C-alpha positions as CSV (number, residue, x, y, z in Angstrom):
1,X,-0.1,0.1,-0.3
2,X,1.3,3.6,-0.8
3,X,1.4,6.5,1.7
4,X,0.2,8.6,-1.0
5,X,-2.7,8.4,-3.5
6,X,-0.4,7.9,-6.8
7,X,-2.5,5.6,-8.5
8,X,-5.2,7.2,-10.8
9,X,-8.3,5.0,-12.4
10,X,-10.2,6.8,-15.5
11,X,-13.6,5.7,-16.5
12,X,-15.4,7.8,-19.1
13,X,-19.1,8.2,-18.2
14,X,-21.1,6.5,-20.6
15,X,-18.8,6.1,-23.1
16,X,-20.2,4.7,-26.0
17,X,-23.5,6.2,-25.5
18,X,-21.9,9.6,-24.6
19,X,-20.0,9.6,-27.6
20,X,-23.6,9.1,-30.0
21,X,-24.9,11.8,-27.7
22,X,-21.7,14.0,-29.1
23,X,-21.8,13.0,-32.4
24,X,-25.6,13.7,-32.9
25,X,-27.0,17.3,-31.5
26,X,-30.4,15.9,-31.4
27,X,-30.2,13.5,-29.2
28,X,-28.1,15.3,-26.4
29,X,-30.3,15.2,-23.1
30,X,-32.2,12.5,-24.6
31,X,-32.1,8.7,-23.3
32,X,-29.9,6.6,-25.8
33,X,-29.2,2.9,-25.6
34,X,-25.9,1.3,-27.5
35,X,-25.8,-2.4,-28.3
36,X,-27.1,-4.9,-30.3
37,X,-30.6,-3.5,-31.6
38,X,-32.1,-7.0,-32.9
39,X,-34.9,-9.2,-30.5
40,X,-31.5,-11.1,-29.2
41,X,-29.1,-8.3,-28.8
42,X,-27.8,-7.0,-25.4
43,X,-27.3,-3.3,-24.1
44,X,-23.6,-2.3,-24.5
45,X,-24.1,1.3,-23.1
46,X,-27.1,3.2,-21.8
47,X,-26.6,7.3,-21.3
48,X,-27.7,8.2,-17.8
49,X,-31.0,9.6,-19.1
50,X,-31.9,6.2,-20.0
51,X,-30.5,4.5,-16.6
52,X,-33.2,6.9,-15.0
53,X,-35.6,4.1,-16.4
54,X,-33.8,1.2,-15.3
55,X,-31.7,0.6,-18.6
56,X,-28.3,-1.2,-17.7
57,X,-25.2,-2.6,-19.5
58,X,-25.8,-6.3,-20.4
59,X,-29.3,-6.2,-20.4
60,X,-31.0,-7.8,-22.9
61,X,-32.4,-4.8,-25.4
62,X,-36.1,-6.3,-25.6
63,X,-36.4,-6.0,-22.0
64,X,-34.7,-2.1,-22.6
65,X,-37.1,-1.2,-24.9
66,X,-40.1,-2.2,-22.4
67,X,-38.8,0.0,-19.8
68,X,-37.4,2.9,-22.0
69,X,-39.8,2.6,-25.5
70,X,-38.7,6.3,-26.2
71,X,-35.2,6.0,-26.1
72,X,-33.0,5.9,-29.3
73,X,-31.8,2.4,-29.9
74,X,-28.4,2.8,-31.7
75,X,-25.9,0.0,-33.4
76,X,-22.4,0.3,-32.0
77,X,-19.7,2.7,-34.0
78,X,-16.4,1.0,-32.9
79,X,-14.6,2.7,-35.4
80,X,-15.1,5.9,-33.8
81,X,-14.7,4.7,-30.4
82,X,-11.5,3.4,-31.2
83,X,-10.5,7.0,-32.3
84,X,-11.8,8.6,-29.2
85,X,-10.1,6.1,-27.2
86,X,-6.7,6.5,-28.8
87,X,-7.1,10.2,-27.9
88,X,-7.8,9.3,-24.1
89,X,-5.1,7.0,-24.1
90,X,-2.2,9.4,-25.6
91,X,-3.5,11.6,-22.7
92,X,-2.9,9.3,-20.2
93,X,0.4,8.3,-21.3
94,X,1.8,11.8,-21.2
95,X,1.0,11.6,-17.4
96,X,3.1,8.2,-16.7
97,X,5.0,5.6,-18.9
98,X,2.9,3.4,-16.7
99,X,-0.7,3.0,-18.1
100,X,-2.9,-0.3,-18.0
101,X,-5.4,0.3,-20.3
102,X,-8.6,-2.2,-19.3
103,X,-10.7,-1.2,-21.8
104,X,-11.7,1.4,-25.0
105,X,-13.0,3.5,-21.8
106,X,-11.1,2.9,-18.4
107,X,-7.5,2.6,-17.4
108,X,-5.0,2.8,-14.9
109,X,-1.9,5.1,-14.2
110,X,0.9,5.4,-11.9
111,X,1.4,9.2,-11.0
112,X,4.5,8.5,-9.2
113,X,6.3,6.7,-12.2
114,X,5.5,9.8,-14.2
115,X,7.1,12.1,-11.4
116,X,4.2,13.3,-9.9
117,X,4.9,14.3,-6.3
118,X,3.6,12.2,-3.8
119,X,1.3,14.7,-1.9
120,X,-2.6,14.8,-2.3
121,X,-2.8,18.1,-3.5
122,X,-0.4,17.3,-5.9
123,X,-2.4,14.0,-7.4
124,X,-5.5,16.2,-7.4
125,X,-4.1,18.8,-9.5
126,X,-3.2,16.0,-12.2
127,X,-6.4,14.5,-11.9
128,X,-8.5,17.7,-12.6
129,X,-6.0,19.0,-15.4
130,X,-7.0,15.5,-16.9
131,X,-10.5,16.0,-16.8
132,X,-10.1,19.1,-18.5
133,X,-8.1,17.9,-21.6
134,X,-10.5,15.1,-22.1
135,X,-13.2,17.5,-22.0
136,X,-11.3,19.7,-24.5
137,X,-10.2,17.1,-26.8
138,X,-13.0,14.3,-27.1
139,X,-16.1,17.0,-25.9
140,X,-16.8,14.1,-23.3
141,X,-16.5,13.3,-19.9
142,X,-14.8,11.1,-17.5
143,X,-14.7,10.2,-14.0
144,X,-11.4,10.0,-11.8
145,X,-10.2,7.7,-8.7
146,X,-6.8,8.3,-7.0
147,X,-5.9,6.1,-4.3
148,X,-3.0,4.3,-3.0
149,X,-4.2,1.1,-4.4
150,X,-5.6,-0.1,-7.9
151,X,-8.9,-1.5,-6.1
152,X,-9.5,1.9,-4.1
153,X,-9.0,3.4,-6.9
154,X,-11.5,1.8,-9.3
155,X,-14.0,2.4,-6.3
156,X,-13.2,6.1,-5.8
157,X,-13.7,6.8,-9.8
158,X,-17.2,4.5,-9.6
159,X,-18.3,7.2,-6.5
160,X,-16.9,10.2,-8.3
161,X,-19.6,9.4,-11.6
162,X,-20.6,11.2,-13.6
163,X,-18.2,13.6,-14.6
164,X,-16.3,13.6,-11.0
165,X,-13.2,13.4,-9.2
166,X,-12.8,11.4,-5.6
167,X,-9.6,10.8,-3.8
168,X,-9.3,8.3,-1.1
169,X,-6.6,9.0,1.6
170,X,-4.2,6.5,2.6
171,X,-5.5,5.4,6.4
172,X,-9.2,5.8,5.3
173,X,-9.6,2.8,3.7
174,X,-11.3,0.5,6.3
175,X,-13.7,3.4,7.6
176,X,-14.7,3.9,3.9
177,X,-15.0,0.1,2.9
178,X,-16.8,-0.9,6.0
179,X,-20.4,-0.3,4.8
180,X,-20.4,-1.0,1.5
181,X,-21.8,-4.2,-0.1
182,X,-19.4,-7.4,-0.5
183,X,-20.0,-7.2,-4.4
184,X,-17.9,-4.2,-4.3
185,X,-14.4,-6.2,-3.8
186,X,-13.2,-7.5,-7.1
187,X,-13.6,-11.0,-7.5
188,X,-16.9,-11.3,-5.9
189,X,-19.4,-12.0,-8.1
190,X,-23.0,-13.9,-7.6
191,X,-22.2,-17.0,-6.8
192,X,-19.3,-15.9,-4.0
193,X,-21.8,-13.5,-2.7
194,X,-24.4,-16.2,-2.1
195,X,-21.8,-18.5,-0.1
196,X,-21.2,-15.3,1.8
197,X,-24.7,-14.3,2.4
198,X,-25.4,-17.8,3.6
199,X,-22.7,-17.3,5.9
200,X,-24.2,-14.0,7.0
201,X,-21.6,-11.7,5.8
202,X,-23.1,-8.9,3.7
203,X,-20.8,-5.8,4.0
204,X,-16.9,-5.7,3.3
205,X,-16.9,-4.3,7.4
206,X,-18.6,-8.1,8.0
207,X,-16.0,-9.7,5.7
208,X,-13.2,-8.3,7.4
209,X,-14.5,-9.4,10.9
210,X,-14.8,-12.7,9.8
211,X,-11.3,-13.2,10.0
212,X,-8.8,-15.0,7.0
213,X,-9.5,-18.7,8.4
214,X,-13.4,-18.4,8.1
215,X,-12.9,-16.8,4.7
216,X,-10.8,-19.7,3.5
217,X,-12.9,-22.2,4.8
218,X,-16.3,-20.9,2.9
219,X,-14.1,-20.1,-0.4
220,X,-10.8,-22.1,-0.3
221,X,-6.9,-20.9,0.3
222,X,-6.5,-18.5,-2.2
223,X,-9.6,-16.8,-2.9
224,X,-10.1,-16.6,0.8
225,X,-7.3,-15.1,1.9
226,X,-7.5,-12.6,-1.4
227,X,-10.7,-11.7,-0.3
228,X,-9.9,-10.9,3.5
229,X,-7.0,-8.7,2.2
230,X,-9.3,-6.6,0.1
231,X,-11.7,-6.3,2.5
232,X,-9.1,-4.5,4.8
233,X,-8.1,-2.4,2.4
234,X,-5.1,-3.8,1.2
235,X,-4.0,-4.4,-2.5
236,X,-0.4,-4.4,-3.8
237,X,-1.2,-5.0,-7.2
238,X,1.1,-3.0,-9.6
239,X,0.1,-0.9,-12.2
240,X,1.5,-3.2,-15.7
241,X,1.7,-1.1,-18.8
242,X,1.7,-4.2,-20.9
243,X,-1.7,-6.3,-20.5
244,X,-0.7,-9.1,-22.9
245,X,-4.2,-10.6,-24.4
246,X,-4.5,-14.2,-24.5
247,X,-7.2,-14.9,-27.0
248,X,-9.0,-12.9,-29.8
249,X,-12.1,-13.9,-30.6
250,X,-15.8,-12.8,-32.3
251,X,-19.3,-13.9,-32.1
252,X,-22.9,-13.3,-33.0
253,X,-26.1,-14.2,-32.0
254,X,-28.7,-14.6,-34.6
255,X,-32.3,-13.3,-34.4
256,X,-33.6,-16.3,-35.7
257,X,-32.5,-19.7,-34.9
258,X,-30.4,-21.1,-38.0
259,X,-31.2,-24.6,-38.9
260,X,-29.9,-24.8,-42.3
261,X,-26.3,-26.6,-42.4
262,X,-25.3,-24.1,-45.2
263,X,-26.3,-21.3,-43.5
264,X,-24.2,-22.3,-40.3
265,X,-21.0,-23.2,-42.2
266,X,-21.1,-19.9,-44.4
267,X,-21.6,-17.9,-40.9
268,X,-18.8,-19.7,-39.2
269,X,-16.6,-18.9,-42.5
270,X,-17.7,-15.0,-41.9
271,X,-16.9,-15.2,-38.4
272,X,-13.6,-16.7,-38.9
273,X,-12.3,-14.2,-41.4
274,X,-13.2,-11.5,-39.0
275,X,-11.3,-12.9,-36.1
276,X,-8.1,-13.0,-38.3
277,X,-8.7,-9.3,-39.5
278,X,-8.6,-8.7,-35.6
279,X,-5.9,-10.8,-35.0
280,X,-3.8,-9.2,-38.1
281,X,-4.9,-5.8,-36.5
282,X,-3.2,-6.8,-33.6
283,X,-0.3,-7.9,-35.3
284,X,-0.4,-11.4,-33.6
285,X,-0.9,-14.7,-34.7
286,X,-2.3,-18.2,-33.0
287,X,-1.9,-21.8,-33.2
288,X,-5.2,-22.8,-31.1
289,X,-8.3,-22.3,-32.9
290,X,-11.6,-22.2,-30.9
291,X,-15.1,-22.3,-32.1
292,X,-18.3,-21.5,-29.3
293,X,-22.0,-23.0,-30.2
294,X,-24.9,-22.2,-28.5
295,X,-27.9,-24.1,-29.4
296,X,-31.9,-23.3,-29.6
297,X,-32.2,-24.6,-25.9
298,X,-29.2,-22.3,-24.7
299,X,-26.5,-25.3,-24.4
300,X,-23.2,-23.8,-25.0
301,X,-20.5,-26.3,-26.7
302,X,-17.0,-25.2,-27.5
303,X,-14.4,-27.3,-29.7
304,X,-10.8,-26.4,-30.1
305,X,-8.0,-27.6,-32.4
306,X,-4.3,-27.0,-32.2
307,X,-2.3,-26.4,-35.2
308,X,1.2,-27.2,-36.3
309,X,2.6,-23.8,-35.5
310,X,1.0,-20.4,-34.7
311,X,-0.6,-18.7,-37.9
312,X,-2.6,-15.7,-39.3
313,X,-3.4,-17.4,-42.3
314,X,-7.4,-16.9,-43.0
315,X,-7.5,-20.5,-44.9
316,X,-5.9,-21.9,-42.0
317,X,-8.5,-20.6,-39.4
318,X,-11.5,-21.4,-41.8
319,X,-10.5,-24.9,-42.6
320,X,-10.2,-25.7,-38.7
321,X,-13.4,-23.8,-37.8
322,X,-15.2,-25.9,-40.5
323,X,-13.3,-29.4,-39.1
324,X,-14.8,-28.6,-35.8
325,X,-18.0,-27.6,-36.9
326,X,-18.8,-30.7,-38.3
327,X,-18.3,-32.4,-34.8
328,X,-21.1,-30.4,-33.7
329,X,-25.2,-31.5,-34.4
330,X,-26.8,-28.6,-35.0
331,X,-29.8,-30.2,-36.5
332,X,-32.2,-28.4,-33.4
333,X,-31.0,-24.9,-34.6
334,X,-28.6,-22.5,-33.7
335,X,-28.5,-19.3,-31.6
336,X,-24.9,-18.3,-31.5
337,X,-22.0,-18.9,-33.2
338,X,-18.5,-17.8,-32.4
339,X,-15.0,-18.4,-33.3
340,X,-11.5,-17.2,-31.3
341,X,-7.7,-18.0,-31.5
342,X,-5.5,-18.4,-28.7
343,X,-2.0,-19.4,-28.1
344,X,-0.7,-16.1,-29.4
345,X,2.4,-15.3,-30.7
346,X,4.1,-12.7,-32.7
347,X,5.4,-15.0,-35.6
348,X,3.7,-17.2,-38.0
349,X,4.4,-20.5,-39.5
350,X,2.7,-20.4,-42.6
351,X,0.6,-23.8,-43.7
352,X,1.8,-24.4,-47.4
353,X,-1.4,-26.4,-47.6
354,X,-3.5,-23.9,-46.9
355,X,-2.3,-21.2,-48.2
356,X,-2.1,-22.9,-51.5
357,X,-5.9,-23.7,-51.0
358,X,-6.7,-20.1,-50.3
359,X,-4.8,-19.1,-53.5
360,X,-6.7,-21.9,-55.3
361,X,-10.5,-20.8,-54.3
362,X,-9.0,-17.5,-55.2
363,X,-8.4,-18.3,-58.5
364,X,-11.6,-19.9,-59.0
365,X,-13.8,-17.3,-58.0
366,X,-11.4,-14.8,-60.6
367,X,-12.6,-17.4,-63.0
368,X,-16.2,-17.7,-62.3
369,X,-16.5,-13.7,-62.5
370,X,-14.8,-13.8,-66.0
371,X,-17.0,-16.4,-67.2
372,X,-20.3,-15.1,-69.4
373,X,-23.3,-15.3,-67.0
374,X,-21.1,-14.8,-64.5
375,X,-21.4,-11.9,-61.7
376,X,-20.6,-8.5,-63.6
377,X,-20.9,-10.5,-67.2
378,X,-20.4,-8.2,-70.3
379,X,-18.3,-5.6,-68.8
380,X,-18.8,-2.7,-67.0
381,X,-17.8,-1.5,-63.5
382,X,-19.2,-3.1,-60.6
383,X,-21.6,-1.3,-58.2
384,X,-20.7,-0.1,-54.9
385,X,-21.5,-2.8,-52.2
386,X,-24.3,-1.5,-50.4
387,X,-25.4,-2.9,-47.0
388,X,-27.9,-5.4,-46.3
389,X,-29.5,-3.1,-43.7
390,X,-29.2,0.4,-42.8
391,X,-28.8,0.2,-39.3
392,X,-29.9,3.0,-36.7
393,X,-26.9,5.1,-35.9
394,X,-25.1,4.5,-39.1
395,X,-23.4,7.0,-40.5
396,X,-24.5,7.9,-44.0
397,X,-24.0,10.9,-47.1
398,X,-26.1,12.1,-49.4
399,X,-24.9,13.7,-52.5
400,X,-27.5,16.7,-52.0
401,X,-27.9,16.9,-47.7
402,X,-24.4,16.0,-46.9
403,X,-23.4,14.0,-43.9
404,X,-26.1,12.7,-41.3
405,X,-27.0,9.4,-39.6
406,X,-29.4,6.5,-39.6
407,X,-32.6,7.4,-37.4
408,X,-34.6,4.1,-38.6
409,X,-35.5,1.5,-41.6
410,X,-38.2,-0.6,-43.0
411,X,-40.4,-1.3,-45.2
412,X,-38.0,-0.2,-48.1
413,X,-37.3,3.2,-46.6
414,X,-34.8,4.9,-44.4
415,X,-34.9,7.3,-42.4
416,X,-32.1,9.9,-42.1
417,X,-31.5,12.9,-39.9
418,X,-29.0,15.5,-41.5
419,X,-26.6,17.1,-38.5
420,X,-23.0,17.1,-37.3
421,X,-21.4,17.0,-33.8
422,X,-21.1,21.0,-34.4
423,X,-24.4,21.5,-35.8
424,X,-27.9,22.3,-34.5
425,X,-30.1,19.5,-34.4
426,X,-30.6,18.5,-37.9
427,X,-34.0,17.8,-40.1
428,X,-35.0,14.4,-40.9
429,X,-36.0,13.3,-44.5
430,X,-36.9,9.7,-45.5
431,X,-35.6,8.0,-49.0
432,X,-35.8,4.7,-50.8
433,X,-33.4,2.2,-49.3
434,X,-31.7,1.9,-52.8
435,X,-31.6,5.7,-53.3
436,X,-28.1,6.0,-55.4
437,X,-27.7,9.2,-53.9
438,X,-27.1,8.0,-50.4
439,X,-24.0,5.8,-49.4
440,X,-22.1,5.0,-46.2
441,X,-20.1,7.5,-44.7
442,X,-17.3,7.6,-42.1
443,X,-17.5,9.2,-38.5
444,X,-17.1,13.0,-38.0
445,X,-14.4,14.0,-35.5
446,X,-16.4,15.1,-32.5
447,X,-14.7,18.2,-31.7
448,X,-12.7,20.7,-34.0
449,X,-14.8,20.1,-37.3
450,X,-17.1,22.8,-37.4
451,X,-17.0,26.2,-39.1
452,X,-15.6,27.6,-36.0
453,X,-13.4,24.9,-35.3
454,X,-15.1,23.6,-32.4
455,X,-18.5,22.7,-31.3
456,X,-20.3,23.7,-27.8
457,X,-18.5,23.4,-24.4
458,X,-21.8,21.7,-22.7
459,X,-20.8,17.9,-22.2
460,X,-22.8,15.1,-23.3
461,X,-23.2,13.9,-19.7
462,X,-25.0,15.9,-17.3
463,X,-24.0,15.9,-13.5
464,X,-26.0,13.8,-11.3
465,X,-27.3,16.6,-9.3
466,X,-28.9,18.2,-13.0
467,X,-30.2,14.5,-14.6
468,X,-33.5,13.5,-13.7
469,X,-36.0,11.4,-15.9
470,X,-35.7,13.2,-19.2
471,X,-38.5,14.3,-21.5
472,X,-39.2,11.4,-23.9
473,X,-36.9,11.0,-27.0
474,X,-38.7,12.3,-30.2
475,X,-37.1,10.1,-31.9
476,X,-39.0,6.7,-33.0
477,X,-37.6,3.2,-32.4
478,X,-35.8,1.4,-35.1
479,X,-38.1,-0.2,-37.5
480,X,-36.2,-2.9,-38.6
481,X,-34.0,-5.7,-37.3
482,X,-30.5,-5.3,-35.8
483,X,-27.4,-7.2,-36.5
484,X,-28.0,-9.9,-33.8
485,X,-24.3,-9.5,-32.5
486,X,-24.3,-10.1,-29.0
487,X,-22.4,-7.4,-27.3
488,X,-20.9,-7.2,-23.7
489,X,-19.3,-3.9,-22.7
490,X,-19.1,-1.4,-20.0
């Protein structure tokens, strides 16, 4: 434990939803829910205006719609979120060489390693400056916790939400933690909490009073001893600059159970390609391919195959995924599919046979496209690839009206609101889904892109004291089904 609160924890406020509100002026101050928008989707993030109605992360989107039917339900735009996250992480690295990212919107920082004096006033000043810099650079708000240990810094940032800063002075840990529920402590999930409840332990203070021996008896040596130390406010985990990923994976939840074997195979191939894209983007390779199949009855199966060496060849991963799929009975219907790669490495060992097969397949596709009667036969430039659906929240550009975003779609029509992060709330227009003047766009910068070189200084998140049940959103709910992708994030 450190004698000064030199560990900082930053947690961006309702990150995905706040980024959408900053990008879409008509949504500011309105309930916004980001996540899978289909009937089997899951909420990734809800704005504070939506949380008033009981909407929470990891909640099924269908339940969120019942609680808050007038919210704007948007598909996530991870490209935008990564851009904003990169900006925030750059600001954190200016404070210290020891930055431990936990996700796109959350990180620990060791201020002592950055040369900040081990004094409460000094670290508080750094935290306040960081909050101002984040607001200036992104238009969003973040909450900061400062303490002498990682666990306490995270608890402090949670207490500071939204848009605040809390410092836990060393020596006050037990007094602060005592009345909190035992679920506050890291590693205490529903099962552990239930075990402790049956033993009459509900708060952190009661956990400490139970003693190490009793906790070890209830939970086992490692878990019990670790929990006792944390109940006393003791956490000596260092801030680790590099957190090495153990695996990379992708998965999709489908709106309707897949029963056609060919469709299941094609979806598995598509997921394998996405997984390899992520693998290559991370500059990694892997030697173990894992598939995940969730059946109609929610039973979940996993299968894995370890290759001769690490690879990032899409042909290798595709072939392994299909081989594994053949060992699973999918006749009853598939609700979810996933593909992952583990055993990560920084180099590849090419699989010659798979590489040749991939090249042969590409050649066959090229010959088929060139044959009469094939796609694009007779010459001419191929049409621009268009999305099968215009998902709510998607960036678009219209030849006449400029940049905007999809508000909803269905029955052959798509509704677009034309506005930018630095404009006033924009007008809504409706087009045919195949309108040639409408095309997908790219996310616009949240700040610095307007005619004045900036935007309103008002944050996308209102402080708790100013936020309450908001007026219902004037935006209609999405008329079309979503991607069906199951998303789990803060």
